Jmol script that loads the backbone (N, CA, C; Angstrom):
load data "model"
ATOM      1  N   ASP A   1       0.838  -1.206   0.000  1.00  0.00           N
ATOM      2  CA  ASP A   1       0.000   0.000   0.000  1.00  0.00           C
ATOM      3  C   ASP A   1       0.876   1.261   0.000  1.00  0.00           C
ATOM      4  N   LEU A   2       1.934   1.228   0.810  1.00  0.00           N
ATOM      5  CA  LEU A   2       2.853   2.362   0.862  1.00  0.00           C
ATOM      6  C   LEU A   2       3.536   2.567  -0.487  1.00  0.00           C
ATOM      7  N   GLN A   3       3.901   1.467  -1.147  1.00  0.00           N
ATOM      8  CA  GLN A   3       4.556   1.557  -2.455  1.00  0.00           C
ATOM      9  C   GLN A   3       3.633   2.223  -3.478  1.00  0.00           C
ATOM     10  N   VAL A   4       2.341   1.904  -3.403  1.00  0.00           N
ATOM     11  CA  VAL A   4       1.372   2.507  -4.328  1.00  0.00           C
ATOM     12  C   VAL A   4       1.295   4.011  -4.088  1.00  0.00           C
ATOM     13  N   HIS A   5       1.228   4.408  -2.818  1.00  0.00           N
ATOM     14  CA  HIS A   5       1.176   5.838  -2.489  1.00  0.00           C
ATOM     15  C   HIS A   5       2.449   6.555  -2.931  1.00  0.00           C
ATOM     16  N   LEU A   6       3.593   5.921  -2.706  1.00  0.00           N
ATOM     17  CA  LEU A   6       4.858   6.527  -3.120  1.00  0.00           C
ATOM     18  C   LEU A   6       4.944   6.655  -4.640  1.00  0.00           C
ATOM     19  N   ALA A   7       4.495   5.631  -5.347  1.00  0.00           N
ATOM     20  CA  ALA A   7       4.514   5.672  -6.813  1.00  0.00           C
ATOM     21  C   ALA A   7       3.597   6.782  -7.328  1.00  0.00           C
ATOM     22  N   ARG A   8       2.423   6.912  -6.725  1.00  0.00           N
ATOM     23  CA  ARG A   8       1.473   7.951  -7.130  1.00  0.00           C
ATOM     24  C   ARG A   8       2.058   9.338  -6.829  1.00  0.00           C
ATOM     25  N   TYR A   9       2.670   9.468  -5.647  1.00  0.00           N
ATOM     26  CA  TYR A   9       3.280  10.731  -5.254  1.00  0.00           C
ATOM     27  C   TYR A   9       4.413  11.097  -6.216  1.00  0.00           C
ATOM     28  N   LYS A  10       5.207  10.096  -6.601  1.00  0.00           N
ATOM     29  CA  LYS A  10       6.303  10.323  -7.546  1.00  0.00           C
ATOM     30  C   LYS A  10       5.752  10.798  -8.888  1.00  0.00           C
ATOM     31  N   GLU A  11       4.675  10.182  -9.362  1.00  0.00           N
ATOM     32  CA  GLU A  11       4.057  10.591 -10.626  1.00  0.00           C
ATOM     33  C   GLU A  11       3.559  12.029 -10.544  1.00  0.00           C
ATOM     34  N   GLU A  12       2.959  12.390  -9.411  1.00  0.00           N
ATOM     35  CA  GLU A  12       2.461  13.755  -9.240  1.00  0.00           C
ATOM     36  C   GLU A  12       3.605  14.762  -9.250  1.00  0.00           C
ATOM     37  N   ILE A  13       4.710  14.405  -8.618  1.00  0.00           N
ATOM     38  CA  ILE A  13       5.878  15.296  -8.605  1.00  0.00           C
ATOM     39  C   ILE A  13       6.443  15.453 -10.012  1.00  0.00           C
ATOM     40  N   ILE A  14       6.566  14.348 -10.729  1.00  0.00           N
ATOM     41  CA  ILE A  14       7.081  14.409 -12.104  1.00  0.00           C
ATOM     42  C   ILE A  14       6.165  15.261 -12.975  1.00  0.00           C
ATOM     43  N   GLN A  15       4.848  15.101 -12.816  1.00  0.00           N
ATOM     44  CA  GLN A  15       3.899  15.896 -13.596  1.00  0.00           C
ATOM     45  C   GLN A  15       4.014  17.376 -13.236  1.00  0.00           C
ATOM     46  N   SER A  16       4.186  17.665 -11.959  1.00  0.00           N
ATOM     47  CA  SER A  16       4.343  19.060 -11.528  1.00  0.00           C
ATOM     48  C   SER A  16       5.599  19.677 -12.132  1.00  0.00           C
ATOM     49  N   ILE A  17       6.685  18.928 -12.124  1.00  0.00           N
ATOM     50  CA  ILE A  17       7.937  19.419 -12.707  1.00  0.00           C
ATOM     51  C   ILE A  17       7.761  19.660 -14.204  1.00  0.00           C
ATOM     52  N   THR A  18       7.097  18.735 -14.878  1.00  0.00           N
ATOM     53  CA  THR A  18       6.841  18.890 -16.314  1.00  0.00           C
ATOM     54  C   THR A  18       6.013  20.138 -16.580  1.00  0.00           C
ATOM     55  N   ASN A  19       4.984  20.363 -15.763  1.00  0.00           N
ATOM     56  CA  ASN A  19       4.147  21.555 -15.922  1.00  0.00           C
ATOM     57  C   ASN A  19       4.954  22.832 -15.717  1.00  0.00           C
ATOM     58  N   ILE A  20       5.808  22.833 -14.709  1.00  0.00           N
ATOM     59  CA  ILE A  20       6.646  24.007 -14.438  1.00  0.00           C
ATOM     60  C   ILE A  20       7.591  24.260 -15.609  1.00  0.00           C
ATOM     61  N   GLU A  21       8.200  23.203 -16.133  1.00  0.00           N
ATOM     62  CA  GLU A  21       9.101  23.353 -17.280  1.00  0.00           C
ATOM     63  C   GLU A  21       8.355  23.903 -18.488  1.00  0.00           C
ATOM     64  N   THR A  22       7.147  23.402 -18.720  1.00  0.00           N
ATOM     65  CA  THR A  22       6.337  23.879 -19.843  1.00  0.00           C
ATOM     66  C   THR A  22       6.004  25.355 -19.674  1.00  0.00           C
ATOM     67  N   GLU A  23       5.606  25.749 -18.477  1.00  0.00           N
ATOM     68  CA  GLU A  23       5.295  27.155 -18.213  1.00  0.00           C
ATOM     69  C   GLU A  23       6.520  28.036 -18.430  1.00  0.00           C
ATOM     70  N   CYS A  24       7.679  27.559 -18.027  1.00  0.00           N
ATOM     71  CA  CYS A  24       8.918  28.325 -18.216  1.00  0.00           C
ATOM     72  C   CYS A  24       9.217  28.523 -19.702  1.00  0.00           C
ATOM     73  N   VAL A  25       9.054  27.477 -20.478  1.00  0.00           N
ATOM     74  CA  VAL A  25       9.298  27.580 -21.921  1.00  0.00           C
ATOM     75  C   VAL A  25       8.329  28.576 -22.546  1.00  0.00           C
ATOM     76  N   ILE A  26       7.063  28.520 -22.148  1.00  0.00           N
ATOM     77  CA  ILE A  26       6.063  29.455 -22.675  1.00  0.00           C
ATOM     78  C   ILE A  26       6.438  30.885 -22.316  1.00  0.00           C
ATOM     79  N   LYS A  27       6.860  31.111 -21.078  1.00  0.00           N
ATOM     80  CA  LYS A  27       7.247  32.459 -20.652  1.00  0.00           C
ATOM     81  C   LYS A  27       8.467  32.947 -21.418  1.00  0.00           C
ATOM     82  N   ILE A  28       9.436  32.069 -21.630  1.00  0.00           N
ATOM     83  CA  ILE A  28      10.635  32.448 -22.387  1.00  0.00           C
ATOM     84  C   ILE A  28      10.260  32.825 -23.821  1.00  0.00           C
ATOM     85  N   MET A  29       9.383  32.044 -24.439  1.00  0.00           N
ATOM     86  CA  MET A  29       8.959  32.342 -25.808  1.00  0.00           C
ATOM     87  C   MET A  29       8.210  33.673 -25.856  1.00  0.00           C
ATOM     88  N   PHE A  30       7.356  33.914 -24.873  1.00  0.00           N
ATOM     89  CA  PHE A  30       6.599  35.159 -24.816  1.00  0.00           C
ATOM     90  C   PHE A  30       7.548  36.349 -24.637  1.00  0.00           C
ATOM     91  N   GLN A  31       8.530  36.203 -23.759  1.00  0.00           N
ATOM     92  CA  GLN A  31       9.514  37.266 -23.565  1.00  0.00           C
ATOM     93  C   GLN A  31      10.295  37.525 -24.850  1.00  0.00           C
ATOM     94  N   HIS A  32      10.612  36.476 -25.577  1.00  0.00           N
ATOM     95  CA  HIS A  32      11.332  36.628 -26.845  1.00  0.00           C
ATOM     96  C   HIS A  32      10.481  37.421 -27.839  1.00  0.00           C
ATOM     97  N   GLN A  33       9.183  37.099 -27.908  1.00  0.00           N
ATOM     98  CA  GLN A  33       8.292  37.826 -28.813  1.00  0.00           C
ATOM     99  C   GLN A  33       8.201  39.297 -28.422  1.00  0.00           C
ATOM    100  N   ILE A  34       8.098  39.561 -27.126  1.00  0.00           N
ATOM    101  CA  ILE A  34       8.035  40.946 -26.653  1.00  0.00           C
ATOM    102  C   ILE A  34       9.322  41.679 -27.012  1.00  0.00           C
ATOM    103  N   ARG A  35      10.462  41.034 -26.781  1.00  0.00           N
ATOM    104  CA  ARG A  35      11.759  41.648 -27.084  1.00  0.00           C
ATOM    105  C   ARG A  35      11.864  41.981 -28.573  1.00  0.00           C
ATOM    106  N   LYS A  36      11.471  41.037 -29.427  1.00  0.00           N
ATOM    107  CA  LYS A  36      11.534  41.281 -30.873  1.00  0.00           C
ATOM    108  C   LYS A  36      10.623  42.439 -31.266  1.00  0.00           C
ATOM    109  N   HIS A  37       9.434  42.483 -30.683  1.00  0.00           N
ATOM    110  CA  HIS A  37       8.494  43.567 -30.979  1.00  0.00           C
ATOM    111  C   HIS A  37       9.085  44.915 -30.556  1.00  0.00           C
ATOM    112  N   LEU A  38       9.656  44.960 -29.360  1.00  0.00           N
ATOM    113  CA  LEU A  38      10.250  46.205 -28.872  1.00  0.00           C
ATOM    114  C   LEU A  38      11.451  46.612 -29.722  1.00  0.00           C
ATOM    115  N   GLU A  39      12.233  45.650 -30.160  1.00  0.00           N
ATOM    116  CA  GLU A  39      13.367  45.957 -31.038  1.00  0.00           C
ATOM    117  C   GLU A  39      12.879  46.580 -32.342  1.00  0.00           C
ATOM    118  N   CYS A  40      11.810  46.026 -32.902  1.00  0.00           N
ATOM    119  CA  CYS A  40      11.254  46.570 -34.148  1.00  0.00           C
ATOM    120  C   CYS A  40      10.749  47.992 -33.936  1.00  0.00           C
ATOM    121  N   GLU A  41      10.054  48.218 -32.823  1.00  0.00           N
ATOM    122  CA  GLU A  41       9.566  49.564 -32.526  1.00  0.00           C
ATOM    123  C   GLU A  41      10.726  50.539 -32.365  1.00  0.00           C
ATOM    124  N   LEU A  42      11.772  50.089 -31.695  1.00  0.00           N
ATOM    125  CA  LEU A  42      12.935  50.950 -31.489  1.00  0.00           C
ATOM    126  C   LEU A  42      13.616  51.278 -32.814  1.00  0.00           C
ATOM    127  N   ILE A  43      13.730  50.298 -33.686  1.00  0.00           N
ATOM    128  CA  ILE A  43      14.329  50.527 -35.005  1.00  0.00           C
ATOM    129  C   ILE A  43      13.487  51.523 -35.796  1.00  0.00           C
ATOM    130  N   GLU A  44      12.169  51.358 -35.764  1.00  0.00           N
ATOM    131  CA  GLU A  44      11.283  52.282 -36.481  1.00  0.00           C
ATOM    132  C   GLU A  44      11.399  53.696 -35.926  1.00  0.00           C
ATOM    133  N   GLU A  45      11.413  53.815 -34.609  1.00  0.00           N
ATOM    134  CA  GLU A  45      11.519  55.135 -33.985  1.00  0.00           C
ATOM    135  C   GLU A  45      12.865  55.781 -34.304  1.00  0.00           C
ATOM    136  N   THR A  46      13.921  55.000 -34.277  1.00  0.00           N
ATOM    137  CA  THR A  46      15.251  55.512 -34.604  1.00  0.00           C
ATOM    138  C   THR A  46      15.293  56.001 -36.049  1.00  0.00           C
ATOM    139  N   GLN A  47      14.715  55.229 -36.953  1.00  0.00           N
ATOM    140  CA  GLN A  47      14.685  55.624 -38.363  1.00  0.00           C
ATOM    141  C   GLN A  47      13.874  56.900 -38.549  1.00  0.00           C
ATOM    142  N   SER A  48      12.765  56.988 -37.848  1.00  0.00           N
ATOM    143  CA  SER A  48      11.927  58.181 -37.936  1.00  0.00           C
ATOM    144  C   SER A  48      12.682  59.417 -37.445  1.00  0.00           C
ATOM    145  N   LEU A  49      13.361  59.276 -36.319  1.00  0.00           N
ATOM    146  CA  LEU A  49      14.143  60.402 -35.793  1.00  0.00           C
ATOM    147  C   LEU A  49      15.284  60.765 -36.734  1.00  0.00           C
ATOM    148  N   ARG A  50      15.923  59.764 -37.304  1.00  0.00           N
ATOM    149  CA  ARG A  50      17.010  60.012 -38.256  1.00  0.00           C
ATOM    150  C   ARG A  50      16.481  60.790 -39.464  1.00  0.00           C
ATOM    151  N   ASN A  51      15.335  60.365 -39.977  1.00  0.00           N
ATOM    152  CA  ASN A  51      14.737  61.061 -41.119  1.00  0.00           C
ATOM    153  C   ASN A  51      14.367  62.496 -40.761  1.00  0.00           C
ATOM    154  N   GLU A  52      13.843  62.661 -39.570  1.00  0.00           N
ATOM    155  CA  GLU A  52      13.470  64.001 -39.119  1.00  0.00           C
ATOM    156  C   GLU A  52      14.702  64.904 -39.034  1.00  0.00           C
ATOM    157  N   LEU A  53      15.782  64.374 -38.501  1.00  0.00           N
ATOM    158  CA  LEU A  53      17.021  65.156 -38.417  1.00  0.00           C
ATOM    159  C   LEU A  53      17.567  65.486 -39.802  1.00  0.00           C
ATOM    160  N   LEU A  54      17.504  64.520 -40.709  1.00  0.00           N
ATOM    161  CA  LEU A  54      17.981  64.772 -42.077  1.00  0.00           C
ATOM    162  C   LEU A  54      17.129  65.831 -42.760  1.00  0.00           C
ATOM    163  N   ASP A  55      15.822  65.784 -42.541  1.00  0.00           N
ATOM    164  CA  ASP A  55      14.934  66.800 -43.116  1.00  0.00           C
ATOM    165  C   ASP A  55      15.284  68.185 -42.579  1.00  0.00           C
ATOM    166  N   ARG A  56      15.536  68.277 -41.294  1.00  0.00           N
ATOM    167  CA  ARG A  56      15.898  69.567 -40.692  1.00  0.00           C
ATOM    168  C   ARG A  56      17.231  70.062 -41.255  1.00  0.00           C
ATOM    169  N   LYS A  57      18.159  69.131 -41.422  1.00  0.00           N
ATOM    170  CA  LYS A  57      19.465  69.505 -41.969  1.00  0.00           C
ATOM    171  C   LYS A  57      19.303  70.035 -43.389  1.00  0.00           C
ATOM    172  N   ASP A  58      18.466  69.371 -44.196  1.00  0.00           N
ATOM    173  CA  ASP A  58      18.223  69.813 -45.571  1.00  0.00           C
ATOM    174  C   ASP A  58      17.612  71.208 -45.588  1.00  0.00           C
ATOM    175  N   ILE A  59      16.671  71.455 -44.696  1.00  0.00           N
ATOM    176  CA  ILE A  59      16.018  72.767 -44.634  1.00  0.00           C
ATOM    177  C   ILE A  59      17.040  73.836 -44.250  1.00  0.00           C
ATOM    178  N   ASN A  60      17.884  73.524 -43.287  1.00  0.00           N
ATOM    179  CA  ASN A  60      18.904  74.485 -42.858  1.00  0.00           C
ATOM    180  C   ASN A  60      19.907  74.767 -43.974  1.00  0.00           C
ATOM    181  N   GLU A  61      20.230  73.770 -44.770  1.00  0.00           N
ATOM    182  CA  GLU A  61      21.176  73.975 -45.870  1.00  0.00           C
ATOM    183  C   GLU A  61      20.569  74.861 -46.951  1.00  0.00           C
ATOM    184  N   VAL A  62      19.270  74.734 -47.170  1.00  0.00           N
ATOM    185  CA  VAL A  62      18.597  75.544 -48.178  1.00  0.00           C
ATOM    186  C   VAL A  62      18.591  77.007 -47.745  1.00  0.00           C
ATOM    187  N   MET A  63      18.406  77.233 -46.468  1.00  0.00           N
ATOM    188  CA  MET A  63      18.358  78.607 -45.959  1.00  0.00           C
ATOM    189  C   MET A  63      19.771  79.124 -45.889  1.00  0.00           C
TER     190      MET A  63
END
end "model"
wireframe off; spacefill off
backbone 0.3
color backbone group
């Protein structure tokens, strides 16, 4: 009877560990997606600012 309880307890622990590992992988993937999205936004914002500065420089050169 004790062996059955221990075996069941072991299975529950293994399942819990598997669930935790799965959750960690999901969180890592989600963080990666967020990071990529933020990198894209930063690149777009940097390009926009660069273009704005170039436009101002062109205007100043004309004057």
